[in-house]
C-alpha positions in Angstrom: 140.9 73.7 145.5 137.2 72.7 145.0 136.3 74.7 148.1 138.0 77.9 146.6 136.2 77.4 143.3 132.8 77.0 145.1 133.5 80.0 147.2 134.4 82.1 144.1 131.1 81.0 142.4 129.1 81.9 145.5 130.7 85.3 145.7 130.2 85.9 142.0 126.5 84.9 142.2 126.1 87.1 145.3 127.7 90.1 143.6 125.5 89.6 140.5 122.4 89.4 142.6 123.4 92.5 144.5 124.0 94.3 141.2 120.6 93.4 139.9 118.9 94.2 143.2 120.2 97.8 143.1 119.0 98.5 139.6 116.0 100.8 139.4 112.8 98.9 139.3 110.7 101.7 137.8 110.5 102.1 134.1 108.8 104.5 131.7 108.7 104.0 127.9 107.4 106.8 125.6 107.0 107.1 121.8 105.2 109.7 119.8 104.1 110.3 116.2 102.0 112.6 114.1 99.1 111.1 112.2 97.4 112.9 109.3 93.9 112.1 110.6 91.6 113.9 113.1 91.7 112.9 116.8 88.3 111.1 116.5 89.7 108.7 113.9 92.8 107.9 116.0 90.7 107.6 119.2 88.4 105.1 117.6 91.4 102.8 116.8 92.7 102.9 120.4 89.5 103.0 122.4 88.0 99.8 121.0 90.1 96.7 121.5 88.2 95.1 118.6 90.1 97.5 116.3 93.6 96.8 117.7 94.3 94.0 115.1 94.6 96.8 112.5 97.6 98.3 114.2 98.9 96.4 117.2 102.5 95.4 116.9 101.7 92.0 118.6 98.4 91.1 116.8 100.0 89.0 114.1 102.9 87.5 116.0 100.9 84.3 116.8 98.2 83.4 114.3 96.8 80.8 116.7 96.5 83.3 119.6 93.2 83.1 121.4 91.5 86.4 122.3 88.4 87.3 124.3 86.6 90.5 124.8 84.4 91.3 127.8 83.1 94.2 129.8 82.1 97.3 127.9 82.2 97.0 124.1 84.7 100.0 124.0 86.0 102.6 126.4 86.1 102.5 130.1 85.5 99.0 131.4 86.4 97.2 128.1 88.6 94.1 128.6 90.8 92.2 126.2 92.5 89.0 127.2 94.9 86.9 125.2 96.7 83.5 125.3 99.3 82.7 122.8 102.7 81.2 122.2 106.0 82.3 123.7 106.1 85.4 121.5 102.9 86.9 122.9 102.5 85.1 126.2 99.3 85.5 128.2 97.7 88.6 129.6 94.8 91.1 130.0 94.2 94.7 129.3 91.4 96.8 130.9 90.5 100.3 129.9 90.5 102.3 133.1 89.7 105.8 131.7 88.6 107.0 128.3 88.3 110.7 127.5 87.0 111.0 123.9 89.5 112.2 121.4 92.1 112.9 124.2 93.2 110.0 126.5 92.9 106.3 126.9 94.4 104.7 130.1 94.9 101.0 130.2 95.9 98.6 133.0 98.1 96.0 131.3 98.6 92.7 133.1 101.0 90.1 131.9 100.5 86.6 133.3 103.1 84.8 131.2 106.1 84.6 130.6 106.8 87.0 133.5 103.9 88.3 135.7 103.8 92.1 135.7 101.4 95.0 135.7 101.9 98.3 133.8 100.0 101.5 133.3 99.6 102.3 129.6 98.4 105.6 128.3 97.6 107.0 124.9 97.1 110.8 124.5 95.9 112.5 121.4 96.2 116.2 120.7 95.1 118.1 117.6 98.1 119.1 115.5 97.1 121.2 112.5 95.0 119.0 110.3 96.2 115.9 112.1 96.8 114.4 115.5 99.9 114.1 117.7 99.8 110.7 119.4 101.8 109.7 122.5 102.0 106.1 123.7 103.5 105.5 127.1 103.9 102.7 129.6 105.2 102.8 133.1 105.5 100.2 135.9 107.9 98.5 138.2 110.0 95.4 137.5 110.3 92.6 140.1 113.7 91.0 140.7 113.4 88.5 137.8 112.3 91.2 135.4 115.0 93.5 136.6 117.6 90.7 136.0 116.3 90.1 132.5 116.1 93.8 131.6 119.5 94.6 133.1 121.2 92.2 130.7 118.9 92.9 127.7 119.2 96.6 127.6 116.2 97.7 129.6 112.5 98.2 128.9 113.0 101.1 126.5 115.1 98.9 124.3 112.8 95.9 124.7 109.4 97.7 124.2 110.3 100.9 122.4 110.7 99.4 118.9 107.3 97.6 119.3 105.7 101.0 120.2 107.3 102.6 117.1 106.0 99.8 114.9 102.5 100.0 116.4 102.4 103.7 116.0 103.5 103.4 112.3 100.8 100.8 111.7 98.2 103.0 113.6 99.2 105.9 111.3 98.7 103.8 108.2 95.3 102.5 109.4 94.1 106.0 110.4 95.3 107.7 107.3 93.8 105.0 105.0 90.3 105.9 106.1 
């Protein structure tokens, strides 16, 4: 009897692992908004990590979070590193490409709780008297991240609401100026 139960558990765990292994590892999350401010005002909030506290959806999750800035003061080569509680984890962002008033590409590296690397991009396009802003993130999940995302609804469900909140806060910050 014990042998049959143990065999059933092993088969179940094996089936679960196989299910997770065959889930797609690639993800792509995209959110957009329109901001009633010119592209240069929006670009300034994104291109300079020092200004992210005004709109980042994660900036105020851990009041004791430690942040450091290095590299260029803004734009290509700028680096932002953080260490915080379980809500924000630990990681690093590096601006890889900055095209004034159009695009900012960032390499996002999470160290904790789950190590991963993502490509993040902000695009800005003039839209009448305002700016159409797109925030996207793409990457690949390792097995542990795939397992977590498989049972939590995926990256779009996990990160999408944060992007929406961040874009709403960016809109408020840009339009207040």
